[in-house]
mmCIF file of the N, C-alpha and C atoms, coordinates in Angstrom:
data_MODEL
# 
_entry.id   MODEL 
# 
loop_
_atom_site.group_PDB 
_atom_site.id 
_atom_site.type_symbol 
_atom_site.label_atom_id 
_atom_site.label_alt_id 
_atom_site.label_comp_id 
_atom_site.label_asym_id 
_atom_site.label_entity_id 
_atom_site.label_seq_id 
_atom_site.pdbx_PDB_ins_code 
_atom_site.Cartn_x 
_atom_site.Cartn_y 
_atom_site.Cartn_z 
_atom_site.occupancy 
_atom_site.B_iso_or_equiv 
_atom_site.pdbx_formal_charge 
_atom_site.auth_seq_id 
_atom_site.auth_comp_id 
_atom_site.auth_asym_id 
_atom_site.auth_atom_id 
_atom_site.pdbx_PDB_model_num 
ATOM 1   N N  . UNK A 1 1  ? 63.513  14.365 114.245 1.00 0.00 ? 1  UNK A N  1 
ATOM 2   C CA . UNK A 1 1  ? 64.828  13.870 114.561 1.00 0.00 ? 1  UNK A CA 1 
ATOM 3   C C  . UNK A 1 1  ? 64.780  13.326 115.988 1.00 0.00 ? 1  UNK A C  1 
ATOM 4   N N  . UNK A 1 2  ? 64.621  12.049 116.112 1.00 0.00 ? 2  UNK A N  1 
ATOM 5   C CA . UNK A 1 2  ? 64.544  11.426 117.426 1.00 0.00 ? 2  UNK A CA 1 
ATOM 6   C C  . UNK A 1 2  ? 65.871  10.756 117.752 1.00 0.00 ? 2  UNK A C  1 
ATOM 7   N N  . UNK A 1 3  ? 66.341  11.018 118.943 1.00 0.00 ? 3  UNK A N  1 
ATOM 8   C CA . UNK A 1 3  ? 67.575  10.390 119.401 1.00 0.00 ? 3  UNK A CA 1 
ATOM 9   C C  . UNK A 1 3  ? 67.195  9.382  120.463 1.00 0.00 ? 3  UNK A C  1 
ATOM 10  N N  . UNK A 1 4  ? 67.548  8.160  120.223 1.00 0.00 ? 4  UNK A N  1 
ATOM 11  C CA . UNK A 1 4  ? 67.228  7.102  121.172 1.00 0.00 ? 4  UNK A CA 1 
ATOM 12  C C  . UNK A 1 4  ? 68.514  6.480  121.684 1.00 0.00 ? 4  UNK A C  1 
ATOM 13  N N  . UNK A 1 5  ? 68.529  6.239  122.979 1.00 0.00 ? 5  UNK A N  1 
ATOM 14  C CA . UNK A 1 5  ? 69.680  5.611  123.602 1.00 0.00 ? 5  UNK A CA 1 
ATOM 15  C C  . UNK A 1 5  ? 69.175  4.387  124.350 1.00 0.00 ? 5  UNK A C  1 
ATOM 16  N N  . UNK A 1 6  ? 69.617  3.223  123.906 1.00 0.00 ? 6  UNK A N  1 
ATOM 17  C CA . UNK A 1 6  ? 69.221  1.986  124.578 1.00 0.00 ? 6  UNK A CA 1 
ATOM 18  C C  . UNK A 1 6  ? 70.270  1.638  125.613 1.00 0.00 ? 6  UNK A C  1 
ATOM 19  N N  . UNK A 1 7  ? 69.803  1.137  126.741 1.00 0.00 ? 7  UNK A N  1 
ATOM 20  C CA . UNK A 1 7  ? 70.717  0.767  127.814 1.00 0.00 ? 7  UNK A CA 1 
ATOM 21  C C  . UNK A 1 7  ? 71.517  -0.475 127.406 1.00 0.00 ? 7  UNK A C  1 
ATOM 22  N N  . UNK A 1 8  ? 72.812  -0.387 127.602 1.00 0.00 ? 8  UNK A N  1 
ATOM 23  C CA . UNK A 1 8  ? 73.679  -1.535 127.348 1.00 0.00 ? 8  UNK A CA 1 
ATOM 24  C C  . UNK A 1 8  ? 73.765  -2.349 128.625 1.00 0.00 ? 8  UNK A C  1 
ATOM 25  N N  . UNK A 1 9  ? 74.175  -3.578 128.501 1.00 0.00 ? 9  UNK A N  1 
ATOM 26  C CA . UNK A 1 9  ? 74.238  -4.433 129.682 1.00 0.00 ? 9  UNK A CA 1 
ATOM 27  C C  . UNK A 1 9  ? 75.286  -3.900 130.660 1.00 0.00 ? 9  UNK A C  1 
ATOM 28  N N  . UNK A 1 10 ? 74.892  -3.730 131.895 1.00 0.00 ? 10 UNK A N  1 
ATOM 29  C CA . UNK A 1 10 ? 75.806  -3.265 132.936 1.00 0.00 ? 10 UNK A CA 1 
ATOM 30  C C  . UNK A 1 10 ? 76.123  -1.781 132.854 1.00 0.00 ? 10 UNK A C  1 
ATOM 31  N N  . UNK A 1 11 ? 75.342  -1.008 132.091 1.00 0.00 ? 11 UNK A N  1 
ATOM 32  C CA . UNK A 1 11 ? 75.608  0.422  131.938 1.00 0.00 ? 11 UNK A CA 1 
ATOM 33  C C  . UNK A 1 11 ? 74.780  1.208  132.953 1.00 0.00 ? 11 UNK A C  1 
ATOM 34  N N  . UNK A 1 12 ? 75.430  2.129  133.628 1.00 0.00 ? 12 UNK A N  1 
ATOM 35  C CA . UNK A 1 12 ? 74.717  2.921  134.620 1.00 0.00 ? 12 UNK A CA 1 
ATOM 36  C C  . UNK A 1 12 ? 73.954  4.048  133.918 1.00 0.00 ? 12 UNK A C  1 
ATOM 37  N N  . UNK A 1 13 ? 73.067  4.676  134.668 1.00 0.00 ? 13 UNK A N  1 
ATOM 38  C CA . UNK A 1 13 ? 72.266  5.781  134.142 1.00 0.00 ? 13 UNK A CA 1 
ATOM 39  C C  . UNK A 1 13 ? 73.164  6.964  133.784 1.00 0.00 ? 13 UNK A C  1 
ATOM 40  N N  . UNK A 1 14 ? 74.196  7.187  134.588 1.00 0.00 ? 14 UNK A N  1 
ATOM 41  C CA . UNK A 1 14 ? 75.122  8.295  134.305 1.00 0.00 ? 14 UNK A CA 1 
ATOM 42  C C  . UNK A 1 14 ? 75.829  8.096  132.967 1.00 0.00 ? 14 UNK A C  1 
ATOM 43  N N  . UNK A 1 15 ? 76.258  6.872  132.710 1.00 0.00 ? 15 UNK A N  1 
ATOM 44  C CA . UNK A 1 15 ? 76.941  6.587  131.449 1.00 0.00 ? 15 UNK A CA 1 
ATOM 45  C C  . UNK A 1 15 ? 75.990  6.750  130.266 1.00 0.00 ? 15 UNK A C  1 
ATOM 46  N N  . UNK A 1 16 ? 74.739  6.339  130.469 1.00 0.00 ? 16 UNK A N  1 
ATOM 47  C CA . UNK A 1 16 ? 73.733  6.474  129.417 1.00 0.00 ? 16 UNK A CA 1 
ATOM 48  C C  . UNK A 1 16 ? 73.457  7.953  129.130 1.00 0.00 ? 16 UNK A C  1 
ATOM 49  N N  . UNK A 1 17 ? 73.366  8.767  130.178 1.00 0.00 ? 17 UNK A N  1 
ATOM 50  C CA . UNK A 1 17 ? 73.130  10.201 130.007 1.00 0.00 ? 17 UNK A CA 1 
ATOM 51  C C  . UNK A 1 17 ? 74.307  10.849 129.282 1.00 0.00 ? 17 UNK A C  1 
ATOM 52  N N  . UNK A 1 18 ? 75.529  10.426 129.611 1.00 0.00 ? 18 UNK A N  1 
ATOM 53  C CA . UNK A 1 18 ? 76.716  10.955 128.947 1.00 0.00 ? 18 UNK A CA 1 
ATOM 54  C C  . UNK A 1 18 ? 76.676  10.646 127.454 1.00 0.00 ? 18 UNK A C  1 
ATOM 55  N N  . UNK A 1 19 ? 76.285  9.406  127.115 1.00 0.00 ? 19 UNK A N  1 
ATOM 56  C CA . UNK A 1 19 ? 76.166  9.020  125.706 1.00 0.00 ? 19 UNK A CA 1 
ATOM 57  C C  . UNK A 1 19 ? 75.094  9.834  124.997 1.00 0.00 ? 19 UNK A C  1 
ATOM 58  N N  . UNK A 1 20 ? 73.965  10.053 125.687 1.00 0.00 ? 20 UNK A N  1 
ATOM 59  C CA . UNK A 1 20 ? 72.870  10.843 125.124 1.00 0.00 ? 20 UNK A CA 1 
ATOM 60  C C  . UNK A 1 20 ? 73.322  12.279 124.853 1.00 0.00 ? 20 UNK A C  1 
ATOM 61  N N  . UNK A 1 21 ? 74.025  12.868 125.799 1.00 0.00 ? 21 UNK A N  1 
ATOM 62  C CA . UNK A 1 21 ? 74.506  14.243 125.626 1.00 0.00 ? 21 UNK A CA 1 
ATOM 63  C C  . UNK A 1 21 ? 75.479  14.345 124.459 1.00 0.00 ? 21 UNK A C  1 
ATOM 64  N N  . UNK A 1 22 ? 76.359  13.341 124.315 1.00 0.00 ? 22 UNK A N  1 
ATOM 65  C CA . UNK A 1 22 ? 77.302  13.341 123.198 1.00 0.00 ? 22 UNK A CA 1 
ATOM 66  C C  . UNK A 1 22 ? 76.574  13.255 121.865 1.00 0.00 ? 22 UNK A C  1 
ATOM 67  N N  . UNK A 1 23 ? 75.537  12.417 121.813 1.00 0.00 ? 23 UNK A N  1 
ATOM 68  C CA . UNK A 1 23 ? 74.757  12.292 120.581 1.00 0.00 ? 23 UNK A CA 1 
ATOM 69  C C  . UNK A 1 23 ? 74.045  13.602 120.245 1.00 0.00 ? 23 UNK A C  1 
ATOM 70  N N  . UNK A 1 24 ? 73.494  14.256 121.263 1.00 0.00 ? 24 UNK A N  1 
ATOM 71  C CA . UNK A 1 24 ? 72.820  15.544 121.045 1.00 0.00 ? 24 UNK A CA 1 
ATOM 72  C C  . UNK A 1 24 ? 73.806  16.579 120.535 1.00 0.00 ? 24 UNK A C  1 
ATOM 73  N N  . UNK A 1 25 ? 74.991  16.591 121.096 1.00 0.00 ? 25 UNK A N  1 
ATOM 74  C CA . UNK A 1 25 ? 76.029  17.537 120.666 1.00 0.00 ? 25 UNK A CA 1 
ATOM 75  C C  . UNK A 1 25 ? 76.441  17.245 119.226 1.00 0.00 ? 25 UNK A C  1 
ATOM 76  N N  . UNK A 1 26 ? 76.586  15.965 118.910 1.00 0.00 ? 26 UNK A N  1 
ATOM 77  C CA . UNK A 1 26 ? 76.988  15.562 117.569 1.00 0.00 ? 26 UNK A CA 1 
ATOM 78  C C  . UNK A 1 26 ? 75.942  15.963 116.529 1.00 0.00 ? 26 UNK A C  1 
ATOM 79  N N  . UNK A 1 27 ? 74.669  15.848 116.876 1.00 0.00 ? 27 UNK A N  1 
ATOM 80  C CA . UNK A 1 27 ? 73.582  16.205 115.965 1.00 0.00 ? 27 UNK A CA 1 
ATOM 81  C C  . UNK A 1 27 ? 73.392  17.713 115.858 1.00 0.00 ? 27 UNK A C  1 
ATOM 82  N N  . UNK A 1 28 ? 73.996  18.468 116.772 1.00 0.00 ? 28 UNK A N  1 
ATOM 83  C CA . UNK A 1 28 ? 73.863  19.919 116.733 1.00 0.00 ? 28 UNK A CA 1 
ATOM 84  C C  . UNK A 1 28 ? 72.621  20.431 117.436 1.00 0.00 ? 28 UNK A C  1 
ATOM 85  N N  . UNK A 1 29 ? 71.991  19.594 118.242 1.00 0.00 ? 29 UNK A N  1 
ATOM 86  C CA . UNK A 1 29 ? 70.768  20.004 118.934 1.00 0.00 ? 29 UNK A CA 1 
ATOM 87  C C  . UNK A 1 29 ? 71.032  21.066 119.995 1.00 0.00 ? 29 UNK A C  1 
ATOM 88  N N  . UNK A 1 30 ? 72.108  20.910 120.747 1.00 0.00 ? 30 UNK A N  1 
ATOM 89  C CA . UNK A 1 30 ? 72.367  21.870 121.817 1.00 0.00 ? 30 UNK A CA 1 
ATOM 90  C C  . UNK A 1 30 ? 72.668  23.247 121.244 1.00 0.00 ? 30 UNK A C  1 
ATOM 91  N N  . UNK A 1 31 ? 73.407  23.289 120.137 1.00 0.00 ? 31 UNK A N  1 
ATOM 92  C CA . UNK A 1 31 ? 73.714  24.568 119.499 1.00 0.00 ? 31 UNK A CA 1 
ATOM 93  C C  . UNK A 1 31 ? 72.440  25.218 118.970 1.00 0.00 ? 31 UNK A C  1 
ATOM 94  N N  . UNK A 1 32 ? 71.563  24.393 118.383 1.00 0.00 ? 32 UNK A N  1 
ATOM 95  C CA . UNK A 1 32 ? 70.308  24.901 117.836 1.00 0.00 ? 32 UNK A CA 1 
ATOM 96  C C  . UNK A 1 32 ? 69.394  25.425 118.940 1.00 0.00 ? 32 UNK A C  1 
ATOM 97  N N  . UNK A 1 33 ? 69.341  24.724 120.053 1.00 0.00 ? 33 UNK A N  1 
ATOM 98  C CA . UNK A 1 33 ? 68.495  25.151 121.174 1.00 0.00 ? 33 UNK A CA 1 
ATOM 99  C C  . UNK A 1 33 ? 68.990  26.469 121.738 1.00 0.00 ? 33 UNK A C  1 
ATOM 100 N N  . UNK A 1 34 ? 70.300  26.601 121.893 1.00 0.00 ? 34 UNK A N  1 
ATOM 101 C CA . UNK A 1 34 ? 70.859  27.855 122.406 1.00 0.00 ? 34 UNK A CA 1 
ATOM 102 C C  . UNK A 1 34 ? 70.589  29.000 121.445 1.00 0.00 ? 34 UNK A C  1 
ATOM 103 N N  . UNK A 1 35 ? 70.656  28.714 120.138 1.00 0.00 ? 35 UNK A N  1 
ATOM 104 C CA . UNK A 1 35 ? 70.437  29.760 119.141 1.00 0.00 ? 35 UNK A CA 1 
ATOM 105 C C  . UNK A 1 35 ? 68.979  30.220 119.148 1.00 0.00 ? 35 UNK A C  1 
ATOM 106 N N  . UNK A 1 36 ? 68.055  29.295 119.379 1.00 0.00 ? 36 UNK A N  1 
ATOM 107 C CA . UNK A 1 36 ? 66.631  29.623 119.348 1.00 0.00 ? 36 UNK A CA 1 
ATOM 108 C C  . UNK A 1 36 ? 66.089  30.054 120.705 1.00 0.00 ? 36 UNK A C  1 
ATOM 109 N N  . UNK A 1 37 ? 66.956  30.126 121.692 1.00 0.00 ? 37 UNK A N  1 
ATOM 110 C CA . UNK A 1 37 ? 66.525  30.498 123.040 1.00 0.00 ? 37 UNK A CA 1 
ATOM 111 C C  . UNK A 1 37 ? 65.925  31.902 123.067 1.00 0.00 ? 37 UNK A C  1 
ATOM 112 N N  . UNK A 1 38 ? 66.522  32.822 122.315 1.00 0.00 ? 38 UNK A N  1 
ATOM 113 C CA . UNK A 1 38 ? 66.039  34.193 122.233 1.00 0.00 ? 38 UNK A CA 1 
ATOM 114 C C  . UNK A 1 38 ? 65.840  34.546 120.772 1.00 0.00 ? 38 UNK A C  1 
ATOM 115 N N  . UNK A 1 39 ? 64.856  35.380 120.499 1.00 0.00 ? 39 UNK A N  1 
ATOM 116 C CA . UNK A 1 39 ? 64.592  35.788 119.121 1.00 0.00 ? 39 UNK A CA 1 
ATOM 117 C C  . UNK A 1 39 ? 65.708  36.694 118.630 1.00 0.00 ? 39 UNK A C  1 
ATOM 118 N N  . UNK A 1 40 ? 66.142  36.446 117.411 1.00 0.00 ? 40 UNK A N  1 
ATOM 119 C CA . UNK A 1 40 ? 67.182  37.264 116.800 1.00 0.00 ? 40 UNK A CA 1 
ATOM 120 C C  . UNK A 1 40 ? 66.632  37.796 115.481 1.00 0.00 ? 40 UNK A C  1 
ATOM 121 N N  . UNK A 1 41 ? 66.660  39.108 115.342 1.00 0.00 ? 41 UNK A N  1 
ATOM 122 C CA . UNK A 1 41 ? 66.152  39.715 114.119 1.00 0.00 ? 41 UNK A CA 1 
ATOM 123 C C  . UNK A 1 41 ? 67.009  39.266 112.937 1.00 0.00 ? 41 UNK A C  1 
ATOM 124 N N  . UNK A 1 42 ? 66.397  39.162 111.756 1.00 0.00 ? 42 UNK A N  1 
ATOM 125 C CA . UNK A 1 42 ? 67.156  38.744 110.572 1.00 0.00 ? 42 UNK A CA 1 
ATOM 126 C C  . UNK A 1 42 ? 68.351  39.655 110.292 1.00 0.00 ? 42 UNK A C  1 
ATOM 127 N N  . UNK A 1 43 ? 68.196  40.958 110.529 1.00 0.00 ? 43 UNK A N  1 
ATOM 128 C CA . UNK A 1 43 ? 69.318  41.875 110.296 1.00 0.00 ? 43 UNK A CA 1 
ATOM 129 C C  . UNK A 1 43 ? 70.463  41.581 111.258 1.00 0.00 ? 43 UNK A C  1 
ATOM 130 N N  . UNK A 1 44 ? 70.140  41.241 112.503 1.00 0.00 ? 44 UNK A N  1 
ATOM 131 C CA . UNK A 1 44 ? 71.183  40.892 113.473 1.00 0.00 ? 44 UNK A CA 1 
ATOM 132 C C  . UNK A 1 44 ? 71.874  39.596 113.078 1.00 0.00 ? 44 UNK A C  1 
ATOM 133 N N  . UNK A 1 45 ? 71.100  38.667 112.547 1.00 0.00 ? 45 UNK A N  1 
ATOM 134 C CA . UNK A 1 45 ? 71.665  37.386 112.119 1.00 0.00 ? 45 UNK A CA 1 
ATOM 135 C C  . UNK A 1 45 ? 72.649  37.602 110.972 1.00 0.00 ? 45 UNK A C  1 
ATOM 136 N N  . UNK A 1 46 ? 72.257  38.448 110.000 1.00 0.00 ? 46 UNK A N  1 
ATOM 137 C CA . UNK A 1 46 ? 73.147  38.746 108.877 1.00 0.00 ? 46 UNK A CA 1 
ATOM 138 C C  . UNK A 1 46 ? 74.405  39.461 109.359 1.00 0.00 ? 46 UNK A C  1 
ATOM 139 N N  . UNK A 1 47 ? 74.235  40.412 110.281 1.00 0.00 ? 47 UNK A N  1 
ATOM 140 C CA . UNK A 1 47 ? 75.371  41.161 110.802 1.00 0.00 ? 47 UNK A CA 1 
ATOM 141 C C  . UNK A 1 47 ? 76.346  40.232 111.514 1.00 0.00 ? 47 UNK A C  1 
ATOM 142 N N  . UNK A 1 48 ? 75.811  39.305 112.327 1.00 0.00 ? 48 UNK A N  1 
ATOM 143 C CA . UNK A 1 48 ? 76.659  38.356 113.047 1.00 0.00 ? 48 UNK A CA 1 
ATOM 144 C C  . UNK A 1 48 ? 77.395  37.441 112.073 1.00 0.00 ? 48 UNK A C  1 
ATOM 145 N N  . UNK A 1 49 ? 76.694  37.004 111.026 1.00 0.00 ? 49 UNK A N  1 
ATOM 146 C CA . UNK A 1 49 ? 77.314  36.128 110.035 1.00 0.00 ? 49 UNK A CA 1 
ATOM 147 C C  . UNK A 1 49 ? 78.429  36.852 109.291 1.00 0.00 ? 49 UNK A C  1 
ATOM 148 N N  . UNK A 1 50 ? 78.209  38.132 108.963 1.00 0.00 ? 50 UNK A N  1 
ATOM 149 C CA . UNK A 1 50 ? 79.252  38.863 108.233 1.00 0.00 ? 50 UNK A CA 1 
ATOM 150 C C  . UNK A 1 50 ? 80.467  39.114 109.115 1.00 0.00 ? 50 UNK A C  1 
ATOM 151 N N  . UNK A 1 51 ? 80.239  39.416 110.405 1.00 0.00 ? 51 UNK A N  1 
ATOM 152 C CA . UNK A 1 51 ? 81.372  39.614 111.322 1.00 0.00 ? 51 UNK A CA 1 
ATOM 153 C C  . UNK A 1 51 ? 82.171  38.322 111.466 1.00 0.00 ? 51 UNK A C  1 
ATOM 154 N N  . UNK A 1 52 ? 81.465  37.200 111.537 1.00 0.00 ? 52 UNK A N  1 
ATOM 155 C CA . UNK A 1 52 ? 82.123  35.908 111.664 1.00 0.00 ? 52 UNK A CA 1 
ATOM 156 C C  . UNK A 1 52 ? 82.950  35.611 110.412 1.00 0.00 ? 52 UNK A C  1 
ATOM 157 N N  . UNK A 1 53 ? 82.400  35.953 109.257 1.00 0.00 ? 53 UNK A N  1 
ATOM 158 C CA . UNK A 1 53 ? 83.095  35.728 107.999 1.00 0.00 ? 53 UNK A CA 1 
ATOM 159 C C  . UNK A 1 53 ? 84.350  36.590 107.902 1.00 0.00 ? 53 UNK A C  1 
ATOM 160 N N  . UNK A 1 54 ? 84.246  37.850 108.318 1.00 0.00 ? 54 UNK A N  1 
ATOM 161 C CA . UNK A 1 54 ? 85.400  38.756 108.290 1.00 0.00 ? 54 UNK A CA 1 
ATOM 162 C C  . UNK A 1 54 ? 86.492  38.236 109.214 1.00 0.00 ? 54 UNK A C  1 
ATOM 163 N N  . UNK A 1 55 ? 86.104  37.798 110.395 1.00 0.00 ? 55 UNK A N  1 
ATOM 164 C CA . UNK A 1 55 ? 87.074  37.278 111.354 1.00 0.00 ? 55 UNK A CA 1 
ATOM 165 C C  . UNK A 1 55 ? 87.749  36.026 110.806 1.00 0.00 ? 55 UNK A C  1 
ATOM 166 N N  . UNK A 1 56 ? 86.977  35.177 110.142 1.00 0.00 ? 56 UNK A N  1 
ATOM 167 C CA . UNK A 1 56 ? 87.533  33.943 109.581 1.00 0.00 ? 56 UNK A CA 1 
ATOM 168 C C  . UNK A 1 56 ? 88.528  34.260 108.466 1.00 0.00 ? 56 UNK A C  1 
ATOM 169 N N  . UNK A 1 57 ? 88.173  35.231 107.606 1.00 0.00 ? 57 UNK A N  1 
ATOM 170 C CA . UNK A 1 57 ? 89.081  35.620 106.525 1.00 0.00 ? 57 UNK A CA 1 
ATOM 171 C C  . UNK A 1 57 ? 90.355  36.244 107.081 1.00 0.00 ? 57 UNK A C  1 
ATOM 172 N N  . UNK A 1 58 ? 90.231  37.065 108.116 1.00 0.00 ? 58 UNK A N  1 
ATOM 173 C CA . UNK A 1 58 ? 91.401  37.706 108.713 1.00 0.00 ? 58 UNK A CA 1 
ATOM 174 C C  . UNK A 1 58 ? 92.315  36.655 109.325 1.00 0.00 ? 58 UNK A C  1 
ATOM 175 N N  . UNK A 1 59 ? 91.724  35.641 109.922 1.00 0.00 ? 59 UNK A N  1 
ATOM 176 C CA . UNK A 1 59 ? 92.505  34.576 110.532 1.00 0.00 ? 59 UNK A CA 1 
ATOM 177 C C  . UNK A 1 59 ? 93.259  33.785 109.464 1.00 0.00 ? 59 UNK A C  1 
ATOM 178 N N  . UNK A 1 60 ? 92.604  33.534 108.320 1.00 0.00 ? 60 UNK A N  1 
ATOM 179 C CA . UNK A 1 60 ? 93.240  32.791 107.238 1.00 0.00 ? 60 UNK A CA 1 
ATOM 180 C C  . UNK A 1 60 ? 94.371  33.595 106.604 1.00 0.00 ? 60 UNK A C  1 
ATOM 181 N N  . UNK A 1 61 ? 94.211  34.922 106.533 1.00 0.00 ? 61 UNK A N  1 
ATOM 182 C CA . UNK A 1 61 ? 95.217  35.778 105.907 1.00 0.00 ? 61 UNK A CA 1 
ATOM 183 C C  . UNK A 1 61 ? 96.406  36.047 106.813 1.00 0.00 ? 61 UNK A C  1 
ATOM 184 N N  . UNK A 1 62 ? 96.234  35.846 108.110 1.00 0.00 ? 62 UNK A N  1 
ATOM 185 C CA . UNK A 1 62 ? 97.286  36.138 109.071 1.00 0.00 ? 62 UNK A CA 1 
ATOM 186 C C  . UNK A 1 62 ? 98.406  35.132 108.938 1.00 0.00 ? 62 UNK A C  1 
ATOM 187 N N  . UNK A 1 63 ? 99.626  35.640 108.763 1.00 0.00 ? 63 UNK A N  1 
ATOM 188 C CA . UNK A 1 63 ? 100.810 34.781 108.683 1.00 0.00 ? 63 UNK A CA 1 
ATOM 189 C C  . UNK A 1 63 ? 101.710 35.153 109.856 1.00 0.00 ? 63 UNK A C  1 
ATOM 190 N N  . UNK A 1 64 ? 101.882 34.251 110.800 1.00 0.00 ? 64 UNK A N  1 
ATOM 191 C CA . UNK A 1 64 ? 102.697 34.584 111.969 1.00 0.00 ? 64 UNK A CA 1 
ATOM 192 C C  . UNK A 1 64 ? 104.157 34.806 111.587 1.00 0.00 ? 64 UNK A C  1 
ATOM 193 N N  . UNK A 1 65 ? 104.736 35.821 112.186 1.00 0.00 ? 65 UNK A N  1 
ATOM 194 C CA . UNK A 1 65 ? 106.141 36.121 111.936 1.00 0.00 ? 65 UNK A CA 1 
ATOM 195 C C  . UNK A 1 65 ? 106.996 35.228 112.824 1.00 0.00 ? 65 UNK A C  1 
ATOM 196 N N  . UNK A 1 66 ? 108.101 34.792 112.288 1.00 0.00 ? 66 UNK A N  1 
ATOM 197 C CA . UNK A 1 66 ? 108.997 33.966 113.088 1.00 0.00 ? 66 UNK A CA 1 
ATOM 198 C C  . UNK A 1 66 ? 109.719 34.854 114.093 1.00 0.00 ? 66 UNK A C  1 
ATOM 199 N N  . UNK A 1 67 ? 109.923 34.335 115.259 1.00 0.00 ? 67 UNK A N  1 
ATOM 200 C CA . UNK A 1 67 ? 110.601 35.096 116.299 1.00 0.00 ? 67 UNK A CA 1 
ATOM 201 C C  . UNK A 1 67 ? 112.071 35.275 115.899 1.00 0.00 ? 67 UNK A C  1 
ATOM 202 N N  . UNK A 1 68 ? 112.553 36.478 116.101 1.00 0.00 ? 68 UNK A N  1 
ATOM 203 C CA . UNK A 1 68 ? 113.954 36.744 115.773 1.00 0.00 ? 68 UNK A CA 1 
ATOM 204 C C  . UNK A 1 68 ? 114.848 36.123 116.827 1.00 0.00 ? 68 UNK A C  1 
ATOM 205 N N  . UNK A 1 69 ? 116.004 35.684 116.403 1.00 0.00 ? 69 UNK A N  1 
ATOM 206 C CA . UNK A 1 69 ? 116.950 35.106 117.340 1.00 0.00 ? 69 UNK A CA 1 
ATOM 207 C C  . UNK A 1 69 ? 117.593 36.216 118.141 1.00 0.00 ? 69 UNK A C  1 
ATOM 208 N N  . UNK A 1 70 ? 117.756 35.954 119.408 1.00 0.00 ? 70 UNK A N  1 
ATOM 209 C CA . UNK A 1 70 ? 118.427 36.939 120.272 1.00 0.00 ? 70 UNK A CA 1 
ATOM 210 C C  . UNK A 1 70 ? 119.930 36.817 120.093 1.00 0.00 ? 70 UNK A C  1 
ATOM 211 N N  . UNK A 1 71 ? 120.565 37.947 119.941 1.00 0.00 ? 71 UNK A N  1 
ATOM 212 C CA . UNK A 1 71 ? 122.032 37.938 119.798 1.00 0.00 ? 71 UNK A CA 1 
ATOM 213 C C  . UNK A 1 71 ? 122.655 38.360 121.110 1.00 0.00 ? 71 UNK A C  1 
ATOM 214 N N  . UNK A 1 72 ? 123.735 37.710 121.432 1.00 0.00 ? 72 UNK A N  1 
ATOM 215 C CA . UNK A 1 72 ? 124.433 38.082 122.671 1.00 0.00 ? 72 UNK A CA 1 
ATOM 216 C C  . UNK A 1 72 ? 125.352 39.247 122.396 1.00 0.00 ? 72 UNK A C  1 
ATOM 217 N N  . UNK A 1 73 ? 125.445 40.140 123.346 1.00 0.00 ? 73 UNK A N  1 
ATOM 218 C CA . UNK A 1 73 ? 126.308 41.324 123.188 1.00 0.00 ? 73 UNK A CA 1 
ATOM 219 C C  . UNK A 1 73 ? 127.524 41.220 124.023 1.00 0.00 ? 73 UNK A C  1 
# 
């Protein structure tokens, strides 16, 4: 998976680097590099995935209650 960024006319190096970083983020390279930075045991990976799944399900099941109107006394 090669990411190539060609310089556009009148484009500075900073702008080119910004485009390159966006492309890397879009491809998921930065996330993959961070994930592979340290070894993670398969059991830890499964545990993390299950916790993430539980949190996602809890978030989907959560129904916010409407705020009650304050009554004047």
